[in-house]
VEXBADREN-129480 format. One line per 10 residues: for each residue x, y, z of C-alpha. Coordinates in nm, 3 decimals. Example, Ala and Ser with C-alpha at 12.3 -4.5 7.8 and 13.67 -1.06 7.14 Angstrom:
# VEXBADREN-129480
1.230/-0.450/0.780 | 1.367/-0.106/0.714
END
This chain:
# VEXBADREN-129480
-2.240/-0.215/1.736 | -2.536/-0.159/1.502 | -2.539/-0.371/1.186 | -2.487/-0.123/0.901 | -2.696/-0.164/0.587 | -2.677/0.012/0.254 | -3.007/0.122/0.106 | -3.092/0.127/-0.262 | -3.364/0.022/-0.501 | -3.285/-0.287/-0.703
-3.203/-0.149/-1.051 | -3.239/-0.485/-1.228 | -3.537/-0.487/-1.459 | -3.567/-0.108/-1.467 | -3.379/-0.046/-1.794 | -3.041/-0.101/-1.954 | -2.759/0.053/-1.755 | -2.491/0.292/-1.865 | -2.157/0.107/-1.886 | -2.029/0.337/-1.610
-2.283/0.176/-1.375 | -2.139/-0.172/-1.430 | -1.854/-0.349/-1.257 | -1.729/-0.683/-1.392 | -1.502/-0.906/-1.186 | -1.387/-1.267/-1.176 | -1.340/-1.502/-0.883 | -0.964/-1.488/-0.941 | -0.706/-1.324/-1.162 | -0.648/-1.460/-1.509
-0.968/-1.595/-1.672 | -1.028/-1.427/-2.005 | -1.405/-1.481/-1.984 | -1.443/-1.184/-1.748 | -1.247/-0.962/-1.987 | -1.467/-1.057/-2.282 | -1.786/-1.003/-2.081 | -1.654/-0.661/-1.975 | -1.584/-0.574/-2.337 | -1.935/-0.681/-2.443
-2.080/-0.468/-2.161 | -1.901/-0.153/-2.279 | -1.607/-0.161/-2.038 | -1.236/-0.192/-2.107 | -1.127/-0.554/-2.127 | -0.865/-0.487/-1.857 | -1.136/-0.366/-1.619 | -1.182/-0.700/-1.433 | -0.809/-0.716/-1.362 | -0.779/-0.361/-1.230
-1.101/-0.307/-1.035 | -1.036/-0.583/-0.780 | -0.739/-0.731/-0.601 | -0.740/-1.097/-0.497 | -0.503/-1.170/-0.212 | -0.418/-1.499/-0.042 | -0.219/-1.465/0.279 | 0.055/-1.701/0.394 | -0.198/-1.886/0.609 | -0.419/-1.941/0.300
-0.688/-1.692/0.404 | -0.845/-1.508/0.110 | -0.921/-1.136/0.095 | -1.087/-0.945/-0.189 | -1.044/-0.567/-0.216 | -1.227/-0.348/-0.466 | -0.990/-0.080/-0.595 | -1.241/0.205/-0.624 | -1.038/0.414/-0.374 | -0.770/0.444/-0.641
-0.975/0.742/-0.761 | -0.826/0.931/-0.464 | -0.474/0.896/-0.606 | -0.334/1.154/-0.845 | -0.257/0.876/-1.095 | -0.601/0.720/-1.045 | -0.773/0.875/-1.347 | -0.879/0.527/-1.459 | -1.102/0.512/-1.151 | -1.235/0.868/-1.173
-1.595/0.752/-1.223 | -1.603/0.642/-0.858 | -1.496/0.982/-0.721 | -1.845/1.103/-0.630 | -1.896/0.792/-0.418 | -1.621/0.930/-0.195 | -1.715/1.298/-0.232 | -2.095/1.303/-0.291 | -2.115/1.669/-0.185 | -1.882/1.766/-0.470
-2.134/1.684/-0.743 | -2.271/2.037/-0.776 | -1.923/2.190/-0.764 | -1.797/1.967/-1.047 | -2.115/2.015/-1.249 | -2.089/2.395/-1.235 | -1.711/2.441/-1.243 | -1.655/2.202/-1.532 | -1.980/2.268/-1.719 | -1.802/2.340/-2.048
-1.614/2.009/-2.026 | -1.930/1.809/-1.958 | -1.979/1.847/-1.583 | -1.979/1.523/-1.388 | -1.968/1.331/-1.719 | -1.608/1.449/-1.727 | -1.530/1.183/-1.464 | -1.631/0.909/-1.707 | -1.417/1.079/-1.971 | -1.118/1.067/-1.738
-1.183/0.697/-1.672 | -1.182/0.629/-2.046 | -0.873/0.846/-2.100 | -0.649/0.778/-1.799 | -0.352/0.969/-1.941 | -0.532/1.305/-1.907 | -0.318/1.537/-1.694 | -0.611/1.749/-1.574 | -0.752/1.493/-1.331 | -0.500/1.568/-1.049
-0.607/1.934/-1.067 | -0.977/1.846/-1.030 | -0.897/1.602/-0.750 | -0.699/1.861/-0.556 | -0.978/2.119/-0.583 | -1.231/1.865/-0.451 | -1.004/1.766/-0.162 | -0.966/2.128/-0.056 | -1.343/2.173/-0.026 | -1.490/1.843/0.092
-1.434/1.556/0.335 | -1.408/1.207/0.191 | -1.630/0.925/0.312 | -1.542/0.556/0.290 | -1.731/0.231/0.247 | -1.947/0.356/-0.043 | -1.711/0.300/-0.336 | -1.959/0.084/-0.529 | -2.269/0.289/-0.457 | -2.504/0.292/-0.756
-2.315/0.007/-0.926 | -2.426/-0.337/-1.040 | -2.147/-0.588/-0.985 | -2.123/-0.886/-1.223 | -1.924/-1.179/-1.087 | -1.811/-1.407/-1.369 | -1.762/-1.757/-1.236 | -1.553/-2.005/-1.432 | -1.393/-2.327/-1.313 | -1.022/-2.359/-1.245
-0.750/-2.623/-1.264 | -0.596/-2.478/-0.946 | -0.894/-2.392/-0.722 | -1.164/-2.642/-0.631 | -1.535/-2.585/-0.688 | -1.566/-2.541/-0.312 | -1.290/-2.276/-0.304 | -1.459/-2.083/-0.582 | -1.805/-2.113/-0.425 | -1.669/-1.952/-0.108
-1.505/-1.677/-0.313 | -1.834/-1.604/-0.488 | -1.998/-1.545/-0.151 | -1.707/-1.334/-0.026 | -1.708/-1.117/-0.338 | -2.085/-1.068/-0.333 | -2.095/-0.973/0.034 | -1.793/-0.744/-0.004 | -1.963/-0.569/-0.296 | -2.280/-0.514/-0.093
-2.081/-0.391/0.209 | -1.926/-0.129/-0.019 | -2.258/-0.003/-0.151 | -2.332/-0.206/-0.465 | -2.697/-0.170/-0.566 | -2.712/-0.526/-0.699 | -2.489/-0.829/-0.752 | -2.532/-1.074/-1.040 | -2.352/-1.406/-1.068 | -2.270/-1.504/-1.425
-2.212/-1.874/-1.358 | -2.063/-2.028/-1.670 | -2.101/-2.358/-1.485 | -2.351/-2.370/-1.199 | -2.182/-2.535/-0.899 | -2.348/-2.856/-0.779 | -2.595/-2.842/-1.069 | -2.615/-3.224/-1.079 | -2.682/-3.253/-0.704 | -3.039/-3.130/-0.729
-3.219/-3.401/-0.529 | -3.210/-3.542/-0.180 | -3.350/-3.832/0.019 | -3.665/-3.636/0.115 | -3.762/-3.557/-0.247 | -4.008/-3.843/-0.263 | -4.189/-3.699/-0.565 | -3.870/-3.685/-0.773 | -3.888/-3.934/-1.059 | -3.545/-4.073/-0.972
-3.624/-4.119/-0.604 | -3.913/-4.362/-0.636 | -3.743/-4.685/-0.527 | -3.583/-4.785/-0.198 | -3.241/-4.837/-0.355 | -3.229/-4.475/-0.475 | -3.330/-4.341/-0.135 | -3.076/-4.566/0.033 | -2.803/-4.434/-0.196 | -2.885/-4.073/-0.106
-2.928/-4.135/0.266 | -2.668/-3.939/0.461 | -2.610/-3.688/0.179 | -2.715/-3.327/0.152 | -2.907/-3.157/-0.127 | -2.600/-2.956/-0.224 | -2.752/-2.738/-0.496 | -3.003/-2.613/-0.240 | -2.717/-2.541/0.000 | -2.543/-2.339/-0.271
-2.854/-2.129/-0.342 | -2.884/-2.057/0.031 | -2.520/-1.951/0.025 | -2.586/-1.709/-0.262 | -2.901/-1.558/-0.114 | -2.742/-1.488/0.225 | -2.433/-1.334/0.067 | -2.626/-1.077/-0.133 | -2.650/-1.225/-0.483 | -2.964/-1.084/-0.649
-2.961/-1.296/-0.964 | -2.772/-1.591/-1.109 | -2.740/-1.650/-1.484 | -2.641/-2.002/-1.588 | -2.635/-2.189/-1.923 | -2.772/-2.538/-1.996 | -2.883/-2.663/-1.656 | -2.838/-3.032/-1.582 | -3.188/-3.046/-1.433 | -3.368/-2.722/-1.517
-3.705/-2.793/-1.356 | -3.548/-2.901/-1.027 | -3.302/-2.610/-1.028 | -3.577/-2.351/-1.071 | -3.786/-2.524/-0.806 | -3.496/-2.513/-0.559 | -3.453/-2.139/-0.619 | -3.825/-2.089/-0.558 | -3.814/-2.292/-0.236 | -3.511/-2.102/-0.105
-3.680/-1.769/-0.185 | -3.986/-1.882/0.006 | -3.773/-1.989/0.304 | -3.616/-1.642/0.323 | -3.938/-1.452/0.247 | -3.961/-1.289/0.594 | -3.613/-1.140/0.550 | -3.697/-1.034/0.193 | -4.008/-0.853/0.312 | -3.805/-0.685/0.585
-3.555/-0.568/0.320 | -3.839/-0.423/0.112 | -3.958/-0.224/0.414 | -3.614/-0.089/0.502 | -3.476/-0.051/0.149 | -3.176/-0.268/0.236 | -2.959/-0.401/-0.046 | -2.935/-0.730/0.150 | -3.258/-0.848/-0.011 | -3.246/-1.224/0.056
-3.415/-1.294/-0.276 | -3.258/-1.438/-0.589 | -3.374/-1.448/-0.950 | -3.251/-1.752/-1.147 | -3.203/-1.695/-1.521 | -3.148/-2.003/-1.736 | -2.970/-1.944/-2.065 | -3.077/-2.178/-2.345 | -2.776/-2.269/-2.562 | -2.983/-2.448/-2.828
-2.989/-2.144/-3.063 | -2.611/-2.103/-3.074 | -2.541/-2.477/-3.095 | -2.800/-2.522/-3.369 | -2.654/-2.221/-3.551 | -2.305/-2.366/-3.521 | -2.391/-2.693/-3.691 | -2.568/-2.518/-3.981 | -2.319/-2.232/-4.026 | -1.992/-2.418/-3.962
-2.074/-2.789/-3.978 | -1.986/-2.848/-4.342 | -1.660/-2.652/-4.339 | -1.520/-2.753/-4.001 | -1.677/-3.090/-3.921 | -1.721/-3.219/-4.278 | -2.092/-3.280/-4.227 | -2.326/-3.343/-4.516 | -2.612/-3.097/-4.463 | -2.765/-3.142/-4.808
-3.137/-3.205/-4.843 | -3.201/-3.023/-4.513 | -2.988/-3.267/-4.315 | -3.128/-3.594/-4.446 | -2.814/-3.781/-4.337 | -2.795/-3.623/-3.991 | -2.917/-3.796/-3.673 | -2.957/-3.585/-3.358 | -2.917/-3.836/-3.077 | -2.986/-3.796/-2.707
-2.789/-4.029/-2.474 | -3.083/-4.045/-2.230 | -3.429/-3.904/-2.165 | -3.290/-3.617/-1.959 | -3.110/-3.466/-2.259 | -3.394/-3.514/-2.509 | -3.545/-3.168/-2.461 | -3.216/-2.996/-2.535 | -3.138/-3.218/-2.834 | -3.483/-3.161/-2.979
-3.439/-2.784/-2.939 | -3.095/-2.788/-3.106 | -3.239/-2.979/-3.400 | -3.523/-2.728/-3.434 | -3.289/-2.426/-3.413 | -3.058/-2.580/-3.672 | -3.334/-2.567/-3.932 | -3.239/-2.915/-4.060 | -3.597/-3.025/-4.114 | -3.519/-3.359/-4.278
-3.280/-3.476/-4.006 | -3.361/-3.767/-3.775 | -3.408/-3.761/-3.398 | -3.384/-4.036/-3.137 | -3.317/-4.103/-2.770 | -3.100/-4.382/-2.632 | -3.263/-4.604/-2.372 | -3.084/-4.867/-2.165 | -3.250/-5.193/-2.068 | -3.105/-5.349/-1.753
-3.128/-5.696/-1.606 | -3.223/-5.767/-1.244 | -2.871/-5.689/-1.125 | -2.879/-5.345/-1.284 | -2.642/-5.440/-1.565 | -2.718/-5.279/-1.902 | -2.795/-5.562/-2.144 | -2.949/-5.376/-2.438 | -2.926/-5.034/-2.594 | -3.258/-4.932/-2.746
-3.394/-4.626/-2.923 | -3.717/-4.450/-2.835 | -3.899/-4.135/-2.945 | -3.761/-4.192/-3.294 | -3.832/-3.950/-3.579 | -3.700/-4.046/-3.919 | -3.417/-4.302/-3.933 | -3.616/-4.523/-4.171 | -3.306/-4.697/-4.306 | -3.106/-4.749/-3.988
-2.761/-4.602/-3.929 | -2.595/-4.684/-4.261 | -2.420/-4.373/-4.401 | -2.571/-4.155/-4.130 | -2.375/-3.882/-3.953 | -2.463/-3.899/-3.584 | -2.447/-3.604/-3.344 | -2.467/-3.709/-2.978 | -2.544/-3.437/-2.720 | -2.511/-3.413/-2.343
-2.479/-3.134/-2.088 | -2.156/-3.269/-1.934 | -1.885/-3.531/-1.972 | -1.699/-3.644/-1.661 | -1.512/-3.970/-1.715 | -1.642/-4.017/-2.071 | -1.686/-4.389/-2.016 | -2.062/-4.400/-2.068 | -2.038/-4.188/-2.382 | -1.762/-4.406/-2.526
-1.952/-4.729/-2.454 | -2.272/-4.601/-2.615 | -2.089/-4.486/-2.926 | -1.901/-4.814/-2.960 | -2.239/-4.988/-2.950 | -2.358/-4.751/-3.223 | -2.050/-4.838/-3.423 | -2.102/-5.210/-3.364 | -1.753/-5.249/-3.215 | -1.848/-5.289/-2.847
-1.670/-5.593/-2.701 | -1.917/-5.658/-2.419 | -2.240/-5.855/-2.438 | -2.473/-5.556/-2.477 | -2.723/-5.598/-2.762 | -2.838/-5.331/-3.006 | -3.187/-5.219/-3.102 | -3.274/-5.335/-3.455 | -3.301/-4.970/-3.560 | -2.934/-4.934/-3.472
-2.835/-5.175/-3.747 | -2.584/-5.052/-3.996 | -2.272/-4.845/-3.950 | -2.279/-4.464/-3.928 | -2.032/-4.277/-4.145 | -1.936/-4.031/-3.869 | -2.008/-3.990/-3.499 | -1.950/-3.659/-3.322 | -2.026/-3.569/-2.963 | -2.121/-3.239/-2.806
-2.096/-3.149/-2.437 | -2.166/-2.806/-2.294 | -1.905/-2.862/-2.024 | -1.618/-3.098/-1.948 | -1.283/-3.063/-1.778 | -1.132/-3.352/-1.978 | -0.990/-3.553/-1.692 | -0.704/-3.785/-1.780 | -0.949/-4.075/-1.787 | -1.188/-3.886/-2.016
-0.907/-3.797/-2.256 | -0.806/-4.162/-2.276 | -1.155/-4.296/-2.349 | -1.260/-4.013/-2.583 | -0.952/-4.070/-2.796 | -1.133/-4.378/-2.928 | -1.139/-4.400/-3.306 | -1.514/-4.452/-3.279 | -1.547/-4.080/-3.199 | -1.469/-3.858/-3.499
-1.505/-3.518/-3.335 | -1.582/-3.339/-3.010 | -1.752/-3.001/-2.967 | -1.752/-2.820/-2.632 | -1.822/-2.468/-2.504 | -1.624/-2.256/-2.260 | -1.892/-2.316/-1.999 | -1.610/-2.510/-1.831 | -1.296/-2.314/-1.915 | -1.076/-2.607/-1.812
-1.178/-2.813/-2.113 | -0.979/-2.626/-2.374 | -0.660/-2.643/-2.170 | -0.685/-3.012/-2.079 | -0.776/-3.186/-2.406 | -0.424/-3.328/-2.459 | -0.425/-3.596/-2.730 | -0.777/-3.490/-2.835 | -0.633/-3.177/-2.996 | -0.685/-3.299/-3.349
-1.061/-3.347/-3.310 | -1.183/-3.096/-3.048 | -1.317/-2.745/-3.094 | -1.477/-2.493/-2.864 | -1.772/-2.256/-2.902 | -1.752/-1.938/-2.697 | -2.061/-1.821/-2.506 | -1.921/-1.495/-2.363 | -2.149/-1.273/-2.573 | -2.449/-1.480/-2.462
-2.365/-1.426/-2.096 | -2.319/-1.053/-2.157 | -2.642/-1.030/-2.357 | -2.823/-1.211/-2.075 | -2.687/-0.947/-1.836 | -2.828/-0.666/-2.052 | -3.162/-0.847/-2.078 | -3.169/-0.882/-1.700 | -3.120/-0.505/-1.672 | -3.406/-0.442/-1.916
-3.634/-0.700/-1.758 | -3.636/-0.917/-2.072 | -3.605/-1.291/-2.124 | -3.264/-1.345/-2.290 | -3.392/-1.659/-2.460 | -3.638/-1.446/-2.658 | -3.354/-1.221/-2.772 | -3.080/-1.473/-2.850 | -3.243/-1.632/-3.154 | -3.050/-1.792/-3.442
-3.138/-1.483/-3.649 | -2.998/-1.247/-3.384 | -2.681/-1.453/-3.358 | -2.633/-1.458/-3.736 | -2.717/-1.091/-3.797 | -2.475/-0.976/-3.527 | -2.199/-1.222/-3.625 | -2.187/-1.357/-3.271 | -2.085/-1.716/-3.340 | -1.719/-1.745/-3.239
-1.529/-2.073/-3.254 | -1.177/-2.164/-3.150 | -1.000/-2.446/-3.328 | -0.698/-2.610/-3.165 | -0.382/-2.606/-3.372 | -0.412/-2.974/-3.453 | -0.765/-2.950/-3.591 | -0.689/-2.623/-3.769 | -0.396/-2.788/-3.945 | -0.588/-3.107/-4.016
-0.887/-2.928/-4.172 | -0.701/-2.642/-4.334 | -0.932/-2.394/-4.158 | -0.808/-2.047/-4.075 | -0.955/-1.741/-3.913 | -1.153/-1.902/-3.632 | -1.078/-1.747/-3.299 | -1.229/-1.687/-2.960 | -1.438/-1.388/-2.852
END
């Protein structure tokens, strides 16, 4: 049996697509993120739930089925835009016969108006004249897979589904597949024992710790590239430089297959384009637009009482960018640094790369940022040291003297494990800000309800998709000005915080 390949030019980077050329799906039924992305991309918000069927058999095997063949049913008007993929020879007939109604554009009209009773008539006339073909239902389409994390399916389960969905899309004729990864799987597993030039692999103890392990992020990129994913969009990488380098290395490894695909025109290209989405503009905009009303921050005098604090050197770049995008020019900036004894125990919490903070922490409002919170223990301990209430023997840098008025923490993603909820409920932490990069967070916060809020990034993911189509850098488009002018900052307040603050009207989008 000859291996069948679909042939098509990669449309990404050639210009913004018509909504009818887009397909938006999720890795499972239910997540609202896919519906909001579909809406932002000009599709009905029910589209992700109707275009694909997720099925798990009694033996736990998973099967995904795109529902494009529904266009062959008399009640399948909603899927009419796929009809020519089954009857390509009917294009001229429809164009001429229905010229007054718009020709083949009429199929998109039927899809938008599924209660139109004329579709069965058109379908019957096509059936009488032409033979249907199968296996091309997604021809000419770009499929966007929205990946969000789940309380019911593991990261490994979802990673396999991503590959299954991508390969299924390509086997049914999709011109390109894009993964919109709200949280990039294995993003913190970006190094291995052979990465001797990595700054965190310089000592024998580090190499010993990683011996026997795999470089799992690299494994995941190989998984994507062999399953037909052409691009992956992901926000706030844990280790951006290493992530982009891994993508480059994997592309180089598969270069012979990529060059073969270019010669044959195959849609199995074995080449992936990573697109990192910088969240600094929206987070900076949030603190300046909503900080006073929701979080009771004092932003007077261009943020003179605000300290932007990085918990470690790895987060400094992001924190510095958030501060810049916020426009709070008189705010302070610093990075936490841990001094350890010979046993590895942290004995002193210091500050480095300090800007401002001339008078210590007294009356300051501290914003602590990180890309992720797992157990929350490290964050809690650092903040208790800031507050001067830590019960251990860790000492504080002299610039940490004084007591801050408020301490709030931001994390792009967290699933709020039971342990994290317990430790983050500390009275030393006045507020928590997260995004829906990890959709589990807003359903798991439990007793943190009164002090947690969520920023939605759906429009950013959708805008990144459009930029990818146009061949633009989304980070040049998604500026604080663009976000403000288009009213794109959407926040969801839990009932407890909404009641506590007296805020109304904030909702998700």
